[in-house]
C-alpha positions as CSV (number, residue, x, y, z in Angstrom):
1,M,37.5,131.6,83.0
2,A,40.9,132.0,83.2
3,K,43.2,130.4,80.3
4,Q,46.5,129.5,80.8
5,T,49.4,130.5,78.3
6,K,52.2,128.7,76.9
7,T,54.5,131.3,78.4
8,D,54.4,129.9,81.6
9,R,57.3,127.7,82.3
10,K,57.7,128.0,86.4
11,N,54.8,125.8,86.8
12,P,54.1,122.7,84.8
13,A,50.8,122.1,83.4
14,T,48.5,119.7,85.0
15,E,45.7,117.4,83.3
16,A,43.2,120.1,84.0
17,D,45.5,122.9,82.5
18,R,46.2,120.7,79.3
19,A,42.8,120.1,78.8
20,M,42.3,124.0,78.2
21,Q,43.0,125.5,74.8
22,A,46.3,127.5,75.0
23,L,46.2,131.3,74.0
24,P,48.4,132.7,71.6
25,T,51.9,134.2,73.0
26,A,52.0,137.3,74.6
27,T,53.6,140.1,72.1
28,E,56.8,141.9,73.3
29,A,54.6,144.8,74.2
30,E,52.6,142.6,76.5
31,K,55.6,141.3,78.1
32,A,57.0,144.4,78.7
33,E,53.9,145.5,80.5
34,Q,53.5,142.2,82.7
35,V,54.9,142.5,86.3
36,Q,58.0,140.7,86.8
37,P,58.3,137.8,89.7
38,V,61.2,138.7,92.2
39,P,62.4,136.0,94.4
40,S,60.2,136.0,97.8
41,E,63.5,136.0,99.9
42,A,64.5,138.9,98.6
43,A,61.6,140.8,99.8
44,E,62.7,143.1,102.7
45,P,60.3,145.1,104.4
46,G,60.3,148.6,103.3
47,E,62.5,148.0,100.5
48,E,61.3,150.1,97.7
49,G,60.0,148.6,94.4
50,V,60.4,144.7,96.0
51,R,57.2,143.0,96.9
52,K,57.2,139.9,98.9
53,L,55.6,136.4,96.8
54,I,53.1,134.2,99.0
55,P,51.8,130.8,97.8
56,I,48.2,130.4,96.8
57,Y,46.4,127.4,94.8
58,I,44.5,128.3,92.1
59,M,42.2,124.9,91.3
60,G,44.7,123.1,93.6
61,K,48.1,124.1,91.9
62,E,50.3,126.4,93.7
63,Y,51.5,129.7,92.4
64,L,53.7,132.3,93.8
65,V,52.1,135.9,93.4
66,P,52.6,139.2,95.2
67,E,50.9,139.8,98.4
68,T,49.3,142.9,97.9
69,V,47.5,142.2,94.3
70,T,44.0,141.2,93.9
71,I,42.7,137.6,93.1
72,L,42.1,138.5,89.7
73,K,45.7,140.1,89.6
74,A,46.9,136.8,90.6
75,F,45.5,135.0,88.2
76,E,47.1,137.2,85.3
77,Y,50.7,137.1,87.3
78,S,50.4,133.4,87.1
79,G,49.9,133.5,83.3
80,Y,45.9,133.0,82.9
81,R,44.2,135.4,80.4
82,F,40.5,135.5,81.3
83,I,37.6,135.0,78.4
84,R,35.6,134.0,81.1
85,G,34.9,135.4,84.5
86,C,36.2,139.2,84.1
87,G,34.3,142.1,83.3
88,C,34.2,145.8,84.9
89,R,37.1,145.0,87.1
90,G,35.4,147.4,89.4
91,G,33.1,145.4,91.3
92,I,30.0,145.9,89.5
93,C,29.5,143.4,87.1
94,G,29.5,140.1,89.0
95,A,31.2,138.1,86.6
96,C,34.4,137.4,88.8
97,A,32.7,135.3,91.5
98,T,35.0,133.4,93.5
99,V,35.2,131.2,96.2
100,Y,38.1,130.2,98.6
101,R,39.4,128.7,101.7
102,T,42.2,130.4,103.7
103,A,44.8,128.4,105.7
104,G,43.6,127.0,109.0
105,D,40.1,127.8,108.3
106,Y,37.8,125.1,107.2
107,R,35.1,127.8,106.3
108,I,34.5,128.5,102.6
109,K,34.7,132.4,101.5
110,V,33.2,134.1,99.0
111,G,34.5,137.3,97.2
112,L,34.6,139.3,93.8
113,A,38.2,138.6,92.3
114,C,38.7,141.9,91.6
115,Q,38.2,143.4,94.5
116,T,39.5,140.7,97.0
117,V,43.3,140.9,97.9
118,V,45.2,137.2,98.0
119,E,46.1,135.7,101.2
120,E,48.9,133.2,101.8
121,G,47.9,129.8,101.8
122,M,44.4,130.7,100.0
123,Y,42.8,128.0,98.2
124,L,40.3,129.3,95.3
125,T,38.4,128.8,92.1
126,Q,36.1,131.1,90.2
127,I,32.5,130.1,89.5
128,P,31.9,132.6,86.3
129,F,28.4,131.0,85.8
130,Y,26.1,129.0,87.9
131,P,23.7,126.9,86.2
132,A,20.2,128.4,86.6
133,N,16.6,128.2,84.8
134,K,15.6,131.6,83.7
135,A,12.0,132.1,83.2
136,T,10.6,133.7,79.9
137,Y,7.8,136.4,80.0
138,H,6.3,139.7,78.3
139,L,6.5,142.1,81.2
140,E,3.8,144.0,79.8
141,E,1.8,141.0,80.2
142,L,2.1,140.1,83.4
143,E,0.5,141.5,86.7
144,P,2.7,142.5,89.8
145,T,1.0,140.1,92.1
146,V,2.4,137.2,94.0
147,N,1.0,134.5,91.7
148,T,2.7,136.0,88.9
149,L,6.1,135.4,90.9
150,M,5.0,131.6,91.7
151,K,3.9,130.7,88.6
152,L,7.3,131.7,86.8
153,Y,9.6,130.5,89.9
154,P,7.6,127.9,91.8
155,E,10.6,126.5,93.6
156,M,10.4,130.1,95.4
157,A,8.1,128.4,98.1
158,R,10.4,125.9,99.0
159,C,12.4,128.7,100.9
160,V,13.4,127.3,104.3
161,S,14.7,130.8,105.6
162,C,18.3,129.2,106.5
163,N,19.9,132.4,105.2
164,S,22.6,130.6,103.4
165,C,22.0,132.6,100.2
166,G,22.4,136.2,102.6
167,K,25.7,134.6,104.3
168,I,27.5,133.8,100.8
169,C,26.3,137.1,99.1
170,P,29.6,139.3,98.2
171,Q,27.5,142.3,98.4
172,D,25.9,141.6,102.1
173,I,22.6,142.0,100.3
174,K,19.8,140.7,102.2
175,V,18.8,137.9,100.3
176,M,16.5,135.9,102.2
177,D,14.8,138.7,102.9
178,Y,14.0,139.6,99.8
179,V,12.5,136.3,98.7
180,N,10.6,136.2,102.0
181,A,9.0,139.6,100.9
182,A,8.5,138.1,97.2
183,I,6.8,135.1,98.8
184,R,4.5,137.7,100.7
185,G,3.8,139.4,97.5
186,D,5.6,142.6,98.8
187,I,7.1,143.2,95.4
188,K,8.3,146.5,96.3
189,R,10.1,145.8,99.1
190,A,11.6,142.8,97.3
191,A,12.6,145.2,94.5
192,E,14.4,147.5,97.1
193,L,16.1,145.0,99.1
194,S,17.5,143.3,95.6
195,F,18.5,146.8,93.9
196,E,22.3,146.1,94.6
197,C,22.5,142.8,93.4
198,I,25.0,142.0,90.8
199,M,23.8,138.9,89.7
200,C,27.1,136.8,90.3
201,G,24.9,133.7,91.2
202,L,26.6,132.5,94.5
203,C,23.4,132.9,96.4
204,A,22.0,130.1,94.1
205,S,24.9,128.0,94.6
206,R,24.4,127.3,98.4
207,C,20.2,127.3,98.5
208,P,19.3,123.9,99.7
209,A,15.9,124.5,98.3
210,E,17.5,125.1,94.9
211,I,16.3,128.7,94.4
212,V,17.6,131.1,91.8
213,Q,17.3,134.1,94.0
214,Y,18.7,136.5,91.6
215,Y,16.1,135.9,89.0
216,I,13.4,136.4,91.6
217,G,15.0,139.7,92.7
218,I,15.1,141.1,88.9
219,L,11.5,139.9,88.0
220,C,10.3,141.8,91.1
221,R,12.2,144.9,90.2
222,R,10.9,144.8,86.6
223,L,7.5,144.6,88.1
224,Y,7.8,147.1,90.3
225,S,9.2,150.0,87.9
226,R,7.1,148.8,84.9
227,H,3.6,148.4,86.9
228,M,4.0,150.1,90.3
229,A,6.4,153.0,90.6
230,K,5.4,156.3,89.6
231,Q,6.3,157.3,86.0
232,A,8.4,160.3,85.4
233,E,6.5,162.6,83.4
234,D,9.4,164.6,82.4
235,L,11.1,161.5,80.9
236,K,7.7,160.4,79.0
237,A,7.4,163.9,77.5
238,R,11.3,163.7,76.3
239,V,10.6,160.0,75.1
240,E,7.4,161.6,73.0
241,E,9.9,164.5,71.5
242,I,12.4,162.3,70.2
243,E,10.1,159.7,68.7
244,Q,8.7,163.3,67.1
245,G,12.0,163.7,65.3
246,K,12.2,166.9,67.6
247,F,16.2,166.2,67.8
248,A,16.8,164.4,64.3
249,E,19.0,167.2,63.2
250,E,21.2,167.4,66.4
251,F,21.8,163.5,66.5
252,E,23.0,163.6,63.0
253,K,25.4,166.1,63.6
254,L,26.5,164.1,66.4
255,K,26.9,161.3,64.3
256,K,29.1,162.8,62.0
257,A,31.2,164.7,64.4
258,S,35.0,163.6,64.8
259,E,36.2,162.0,68.5
260,E,37.7,165.1,69.4
261,E,34.6,167.1,68.5
262,L,32.6,165.0,71.0
263,M,35.4,165.3,73.5
264,K,34.9,169.0,73.4
265,L,31.2,168.9,73.5
266,Y,31.3,166.5,76.5
267,A,33.4,168.5,78.4
268,E,31.8,172.0,77.6
269,R,28.1,170.3,78.3
270,D,25.7,172.1,80.9
271,M,25.9,170.5,84.3
272,E,22.8,170.1,85.8
273,T,22.7,170.9,89.6
274,V,21.2,169.0,92.1
275,G,19.6,170.5,95.2
């Protein structure tokens, strides 16, 4: 969730903006790091150091932003700072789920704000969290069966296979397919198909059956990895060695090492080859 600072003078605050608590004014050092706006009419094709500004609409309010920036950068360029809806900035965490429409197109589009470049006339808002009921359970006590899935997420049976969840997924995951696999009790298949889910919640926002698909996916992955997948014997042996204190002395040395020493050890570590 982005909050607008008091330093934004070019765009008067709307009622919604005034309802959000303003953050402290940026320091001089922070101001120096910010990209300075340039008049859109001054942007000539090919002119070095000058970027064309285009209009976009953040929660219905117009802002002029550079045409080459991501939605996340456009928010910040417009005077917003993030305390929600921003995490890794690398398309992994799923915190910056964004819905938008573009000029002349009635369809709702989705993307991650850190990965999607702005378009002229774009209307957008973020959905940093979508309400969803999360089942609580002790993984060790669960059986990897369809009955377990249905008990924890009975709404799963309401799926009508409309694929609205798959169409909105910014990762192009086959969401409907892994939900159907879960309904069949094919936990391994559901775990594999949902493996790249970043839990942004957009699938749940479009589901007419009100299913929380991403929680079903992570439950399947947990059930598969704990109860069905072949366990790594070398990993098991190493954990036992750690618990027995075999590396206690080395751990203590690392805890007492300086940052420079740790960086040197990391740079000089033995690299394990693959293949």
